[in-house]
N, C-alpha and C positions, 0 to 999 in steps of 0.2 A: 865365573863362567858367563859369557855374554849370550844374548838371545839370538838364535838362528832364524833369519828371516826366510819366508817362503820364496821360492825361485821367482814367482811372478811379480813379487814386490821389488825384487832386485832388478829384474829386467824391465819393469814398467817405465814408460816415459814420464817425464815430469808433468806434462799436460794431462795425461791419463790419470795419474795419481791425484792431481788437483781436482779433477772431475769426480773421482770416486770419493775423495775426502769430503767434498761438498755434499754428495748424495748421502754418505754415511752420517754426516752431521745432522742433516734434516731428518733422516729416518730414525736415528737413535734418539734425537730430541723428541720426536713424536711418540716413540714407544716409552720413553722416560716419563713424558707427561701423562700418558695413559696409565702407567704403572703407579707413579708416585702421586699424581694429582687427581686421578679419576678412579683408581683401584679397579681398573678394567683392562688388563693387558691383552694384546692380540696375539702375542707370541710367547713361547716358553722362556723360562730363565736361561736355559742352555742356548737357545737361538739368540737371545739378547746378548749374552756374554760373547757369543761368536762374532757379532757385529762390533762390539767394543774391542775385541782382540784384533780384528781386522783393521780397525781404525788405528790402534796402537802400532801395529806392524808397519803400516804405511807411514805413520809419523816418524817412526824410527828410521825408515829408509830415506825419508824426505823431510828432515827436521825444519827446513826452510818453508815448508808448506803448512805448518801447524796453523789452524784457523783461530780467529778470536772466539768463535762459537764452537770450538772443538769439544767433543764429549769428554776428552781427557782433562778439561778445565772446569767441567760442570759438576755440581753436587745436587742430586735430587731434582726437584722442579719447583717453580714458583708457587707460593701459597695460593690456595683456592680463594676466589673472590668472596665467598660467603662467610669467611671467618675473619675475626680480628687478627692482627699480626703481632708477633713478639720477636724482638731482636735478640738473638742469642748472645750472651755475654762472652762466650767463646764459641767459635765456629763448630758446627756439627759436621764432621768430615765423613766422607765415604771411605771404604777400604779398597785397595787394589786387590785383584784376584790372582791366584795361581791355580793351576789345574793338574799338576803332576808333582811327584816327589822331587824331581830335579829342580823344578821351578821354586819349590819351597826351600830347597837347599841354597839356591841362588839368592833368595831373599836374605838368608842369614849371612851369606857371603857379602852382600851389599852392605849390611849392617857393619860387618867387620871392617870393610874398606873405608866406610865413612868415618868410623870411630878410630881407625888406625890400630885395630887390635891384631895381635899375633894369632897365628893358626891354633895355638894351644890355649888361648884365652877362652874360657867357657862363656857361651851366650845362653843364659837361662831364659826360658820362654814360659808364659802362661798359655796353655792351650784350652780353648773352651768351645763347646758346640755352638754353631752359628744358627740361632733360631730364626725362622723365616717369619718376620712380623713387621710391624710399623714402628720406626724409630721415634722415641719420645724423650723429651727432656723435662724433668720435674724440678722446679725451683722452690727451695725452702728458705724463708727468712724468719728469724726469731724461732727457728726450728719448726715452723708451721708451713704447710703447703700453700703457696700463693699463686702458682701458675703451672700450667702444663702446655708444652708446645711441640708440634711435630718438627721433623727436620727441615721441611720446606726446601729452600735452595741452599741450605747450609748456614746462611747468615741470618735469614728471617724465616720463622716458622708460623704455623697456624695456631691460634690461641684456642686450645681445646680444654681449658681449665674446668669448665662446667661438666665436661664429659669424663675426665680422668677420675673424678670423685666416685664414679661408678665402677671403676676397675677393681676386681676382686683382690682383697688383701693388701691394698696400697696404703701405707701409713700416712695419716693426715698430719701427725705430729711426730717429730724425731725425739729420741731420748736425750737426756741432759749431757751425755758424753759426746754427742754429735756436734759438729761446728754450728755456729749460729746461722751462718749462710752456707748453703750447699745446693749443688745441682747434681741430681742423680739421673743417669741416662741409661736407657735400655730399650727393650722391644715389647710392644703390646702384641699379644698373640691370642689365638683361639685353639683349643685342643681339637684333635681329629674327631673325637666323638661329638663335641659340641658343634663343630662345623657340620657334620652329617645331619644332626638334628635340626640345625638352623636351615640348611638347604631343603630338608624335607618340608619344614613349615613354609618356607618361601615358595617352593614349587606348588604346594597344596593351595596356597593363597593366590597363585598366579603372579607372584612377585619375582623380582630379580633373583636368579640363582647364582651364587658365587662360584668362581672357578676353582678356588683353593682356600685353605684356612687363612693364608696371609691376606688375601683380598677381603675375606669376610671380616677379619679383625680390623683392617684399615677402614673398610666401609662402615663398620659399626662404631668405631671411635670418631670418625670424621662425619658426625651427624650434627646438623644445625639444631635438631631437637634432641636434647640430652636424654629424654625419656626413652628414645630408641636405643641409645647406648646402654641405658640402665636395664633394658629387657634382654640384653645379650651377654653371655658369660665371657668376659675378657680377663686375661691374666697379664702380669707385667714381670719380665725377667730383666734385672739390672745387669749391665755389663761394663759400666764406666761412669765417668763423672765429667762435669764441666767446671764451673767456678766452685772453689771450695775454700772456705775461710781458713781452715787449717787441715792440711792433708794428713791423715792419721797414720801413715806408714811410708816406708821408702821403696816398696815394691808394688807392682800391679796386684799380685795376689793378696798382699797385706791390706791394701785399701779395700779390695772387694770383700775380704772377710769382715772388715769393719762395717761396710755397707750392709752386709748380711746381718750383722749384730743389731743394726738400727731398725730391722724389721722388714727388709726387702728380700724378695726371693732372688738369689743369685745363681740358682741352679746347681745340680750335682754333677753335671757333665763338664767337668773342668779338671785340669791336672797341671801341677807345677813340674816342668820338664827341664832336665839339666842341659839338654841340647836338642837340636832339630831331629835327631834320630828317635829320641824318646817321644817327641811331639808327633812324628809320623806314625809311630807305633800306636799312640793314643788315637790318632785319626782313623787308622784301620780298625781299631776296636769299636769306635763309635759308629763308623759306617756299617759295620756288620750288625749293629743293633738298631740301625736307623728305622727299619720297617716296624719295629715293635715299640718304638717310643710313642708316648701319648700326644706328642706335637711334632710338627714338621721342622726339620733342620735341613739346611742345604750345604753344609760344610763345617769346617772347624777354623776358628780364628787363632792365629799365633800372635802374641804380644810380647815384646821384650820386657822382662820382669823389672829391671832396674829403672826407677823413675828418673834418676839423674841421666841415664843414657837416653831415655825417651826425650828429655828436654834438649839434649845435644843433637839428637837426630832430627827433631822438628818435623816439618811437613813439606810436601810439595803443594801444587796448586789445590788439589782436591782431596788428598789423602795423607795420613801420617806415614813417615818412613819407618816407624817402629812397630807397625802391625800390618798383617796381610791376611786375607781370607783364602783358605784352601777349599775350593768348591768341589762338591761331589759331582760325579756324572749323573745325568738324569736316569731314573729307573724306568727303562723302556724295554719292550720286547715286541716281536712280531708273531701273529697267529692268524687263524682263519675265523672270519665272522660266520658262524653257523646259521644264525637266525636273528631276527629282530622281534621281540615280544613287546606287548603293551601291558603295562601295569596301571590299574585304576586306583587312585588314591582315595582316602576317606572323604575328600570333598569333591571327587569326580574328576580330578586332573588325570589326563592320560600321559603317562611317561614312557618313552621308548627305552628298552633295555637290550643291549647287545649280548647275545649268547655266544660265547667264544669257545673255540677248541682250547682245552686247558693249557695254560702257559705259566711259567714261573717268572714273576716280576719282582725284583728286590727281595727275593727269598720267600715270596708268598705266591701260592697257586691261585691264579685268577681265572674264573670261568664266566664272569659277568662284568659288564662295564656300562656306565651310563652314557646315553646319547642325548640327554637333557630334554630336547623338544624337536618338533618337526623342522624348525629353521636350521638347527644344527645338523640334522640328517641331510637336508638339502645342501647346506654349505659344504659338508664333507663328501657328499654324493657316495655314501657307503651303501653297499648292496650285499645281501647274503651270498656267501661264496667268495667274497673279496679277502685278500690278504691285508690285514690292517696292523697299524702300529698302536700299541697300547702303553699307557703311562700311568704309574701310580704316583710318582713324585711325592710320596709320603701321605697322599690322601687316603682316607678310609675307602672312598668309592673310586675305583679305577675309571679312566676315561679313554675313549677312542680318539686318537690324534689325527688319523687320516688313513688313506688307502695307500698301500705299497704297490707300485706299478709292477705288473708281471706280464709276461708274453703269453697271454691266453685270453680268450673271449670272456667278457663279464656277463653276469646275470642281468635280468631286467631291473630297472630302477624300482626302488621300494616306495610304495605309496602309503602315506599315513592314513589310517582309517578315519572315516567320518561317522562311524557308529561305535558305540561302546562295546567292547568284546565280551563284557560280563552280562549286560542286560539287553543289549541290542538297541538302546535308545540313541537318538541322534547326538553326535558329539560336535559341539560348535566352538568356534574360536572367535572371541570378541575382537573388535577393532583395536589394533595396537597391542593386543595381548600376545604373549609368547606361548601360552598354554591352551590346549584344546580340552574341553570339559564335557563329560557326560551330562545330558539334561535329564537323565532318569531320576535324579534326586532321591526322593523318599522311597522309590521302588527299586533302586539299584542295589543288589546285594553287597557290592563292594563298598558302598557308602552307608549302608543300613545303620550300623551301630552309631556312627558319628551323627547321622541325621536324626536318629532317635534321641541321642543325648541333647542335641540342640532343641528338639521339640519339647522336651520336659524341663529345659533349663529355666532358671529363675526369671529371665526376661521374656520367656515364651509362656508355656502353660504352667510352669512353676509347680510341678507335682512333687510334694514333699515325700522323701524316702525313696525316690526313683532315681538312684545314682547310677554311675557307669557300670559298677559290678552287677547290679540287678538287670540292667539292659542287656549286658553280655550273656548273663545267665538265661534270661527269658528268651532272648533271640536265639541263642544257641540251642535251646530246647524246642524251638519252633513255635513257641507260644505267641510271639509278636514278630511280625515281619513288616508291618506298616503302622502308622499312628493309630488308625481306627482300632487295631487289635488291643491297644492299651486299655481301651474302654470296654473291651470284652474279656478282660483278664479275670473278671469275677466268675466267668464260666469255668475257669480252671482252678477254682479255690481248693478243691479236694486234692488236685495234683500238687499244688503248692504246699499244702499241709503234709504231704507225704515226703517232702524234701527235708534233708537235715538242716536244722537251724531255723526252719519256718514254723513258728508257733501261731496258734489261733489269734492271739492279741496283735502280733506284728502284721500278720496277713490281713486281718480286718482293718487295721489302721491304714495300710497301704491302699486297700480297695476303697476305703472311705475318702482318702486323699484324691484318688482318681475320680470318684463320683463328684467331688466338690468342684472339679474343673470341667464339667459338662457344659457349664455356662462360663464363657470367657470373653474378654474384650476382643473386638474384631482386630485391633492392632496387634495384640498378642497372638491371635490366631494366625494372621498373615506372617508375622515374624517367625512363628514356629514352623511354617512350611519350608523354611530354609532356602528361599528363592535367592539366587545370586544377586548381590548388591542391595538386597532389601534388609536394611538394618532397622533398629527400633524407630528412629525418627521417620524414615521413609515409610515404614509400615503404618505409622500413625497418620502420615499425610495421605496415604492411599485409603486408609479406613475412613477418614473424614471426607475424602473426595467421592467414594463410591457407596459407602453405607452398608455394603454386604459383600461377602466373598463371591457370590454368584455374579453380581454386577461387575466386579473386577475381572472375573474369569471371562465373561462375555465381551468386555471391552478389549481384553488382550487377544482373544481369539479373532475378533473382528479386525484388530490392528495387523494381524498376520497377512491379510490380503487386501485391506482397504487403507490407502495412504491417508485419507482424511481421518479415519479412526486412529491411526498411528499418530497423526499430528495432534489430535485432541488429547491423546494420552500424554504426549510430551509437554503439553501446555499446563498440566497440573503442577502446582507449586511443589518444588522438590523433585520432580520427575524429569530427568533429561533423557537424551537418546540412549545412553548406556543402560539405565534402569528399564526403559521401555523395551529395549531389545531383550533384556533378561526375562521380563514378564512374557513377552511373545514366545520366546524359546521354551519357557517352562510350561505354559498352557498349550503349546503346540504338540506336546508329547502326550499321547493317549494314556500311558501309564499314570502320568500325573493327574490327568482328569479323573481317572478311575479312583485314584487314591483320595482326591479331594471329595468326590461324591461319597465315597465310603466314610470319610471322616465327618462330613456334614450330616450323615445319618446318625452319628453318635454325639455330636457336639453342636451347641447353639451359640454362634458368635454374636456378641451384643454390640450394637452400634455405639460409637463414642458420643458422649454428650457434647453439645456445641461449646466451643471454647469461648469464654467470656472475654470481653475487652478490658484490658488493664493497662497500666502505665508501661508494662513490659511487653505488650503484644507487638510482635514483629521484631523485637530486639534480639541481638545475639549476645549470649552470656557465656563467660568462661570461668570455671572454678579452678583454683590452684592452691597448693599448700594443703596442710592438714586441717580438716574441719573437726571441731571438738564437740559441738552439740548436735550435729547432723551427720548422717552418713552421706557419702557422695551420691548414692542413688536417691536419697530423700531430697537432697538439694536439687538434683536434676528434675525430679518429679514436680517439685514446687515451681521451678522455672517454667516447665512445659505446661503446667496447669494454668499459668498466668499468660500463656500465649507466646513465651519466649522460645528461641532456639538455642540449645546448648551445644557449644563447639568445644573441641579438644585443644585448640591452639589459638593464640592471639594473632590477629591480622588487622588490617585497616578497616575491616567490616565489623570488628568487635565493638559492641556498645558499652559493655560493662564487664569488669573483672572483679570477681569475689576472691579476695586473697586470705587464705587461712594462715596458720602458723608455718614458718619456714618457707614462705613463698619465694621462689627464686627467679629464674630467667624470664618466666612469663610476666611477672610483675614489672621487671626492668623493661621488657619490650613494650608492655602496655603504657607505661609512663612515657616512654620515648615517642609513642604514637599518639599521645594525648587521650588515651582511653580512660574513662572514669574508673577509679579503683575504690572499692569499699571493703571493709572487713566483714567477718562472719556475723557479728552482732548487728551491724548495719543492714546486712542482708535479711536477717530474721525480722528486724523491724520493718523493712520494706515489704516483705511478704505479708506481715500482719496488717499492714495498712491498706492492702488491696481488697 
């Protein structure tokens, strides 16, 4: 059965078709680069597939117009410049797509025609869920993992070897029954729950929010700093292989079973099917379960089972003839946007949420959807009362895709608030940031628990025994609402003793720990306030520059209206425009000034001792690997006491790298840059000599 072309493709003139093919080649290449190379697509998968199909339709109608840069000849996109490159021993191909049962049947019909099979000759297929992730090839030599590479352009991929070692459950060594040389290929992915948690952390930190789990997984694996990858939960699902010293079976399913025995996750969503009808039944079953799966899938892949037939079928320019992806339709629906509410996160981030007229999307009733931030609201121009299109696309958090035009007047444009809806404090948006934040800080009820946790943390006031559970308990009971209340907790001793589990010994121990922190270093005091962008190092710089919290407060208040005062603030070592703006915003809020005054009535911040001049004064030091005689905090404190600045990554400005056991990429980079490298014993000797 041949493909039926749309009437407009048949009737189109050759010149018009050539012009449209040129436009499609450029547009698809741009979207492919954004999807594969930058993990930041601008359109949905369904819209992208529609462009690719339109290109294929025109090429079928005008085969003489197929361009050298046609999307039908391309695989993925070129490797990014920041990574090394690995040439695949065998090309990593893309799959052709089908979108209906009839197109899937036509795929099998083409297999029959190519192989010269009779109508009664069975064509068995392996059907497996198509997980929506980042393609990865893992190479084992001597049965040990030696490299990991992304698909790239199909011939050359990005070297992400350092990062793949952090993928959960990935075997580093294959068992003795595996071939000596083997390439296992599959998808790196992130579960829906892990994706939602990551996006929540990203939004709270004002960092990039990912559009979907696929982008999150790709962005997490394709990190130049492997420690970022290590901090994010990634899984790997194997679905094929490249070079293989000895193929362990004669069928697709048999080889995949062997790969599973070697320790790889090959997934449970697969079935050996006697024919295409059985494969289609499996697809309908999987699609019905799609919304409840822990990870995103966007279709089912059909592969000819017999490997000897696969070898005969071979490939076309960009895809194998023996496999095809049956893509699902996007999970979308239309409903009414009832209202836009603002949620305030634990770090003050204001996030808009669409309140929707309930609608079923992919088998799930949706009443809320994310609008991400004020830029997204402006881009979509959504307003309460609009009819909107909503998509789940397998995501845990549904999203609003856009407004559905209707023949009726629209409501007024929705204005993003510039004050916190919880505490009324000013909500500011820093330059180049996507998130607007409440400046209420310590006084905002929405941020209270998180701010108090930060206040008592080890790097701040370091109050022993004052963990998260006790903060929630005391705050929930109304005993503490701001930091100064912690130092008045002794007034509630009898109340505490009346609670279950609070004995006199433990209560008095906690109160004694609080009393011991009434005198604290000024740097710890400033860090404990939780001012945006004020980390430990910056707090220390401010403490040395101003000598008291009152002096810093007065300087920040003056800088709000006096350009000269603002300039003086930014001239301080380590204080740039962003930090200065954060200080001005914090001290411009009356609630914060009241909280500071209250806290200063309970606590006496102590000025820092003048830093002595040493051989390390002004030097930038990086620690890497496992330290055996020191904790990382001790090593940092030693360096800072000697006037050095401790950085987390190696750069051209690094003066010294202290390499502990199992030092990895940082040591390699330092040596390449000519940075001096010493071991832990040499560091200890260096400190002792100062």
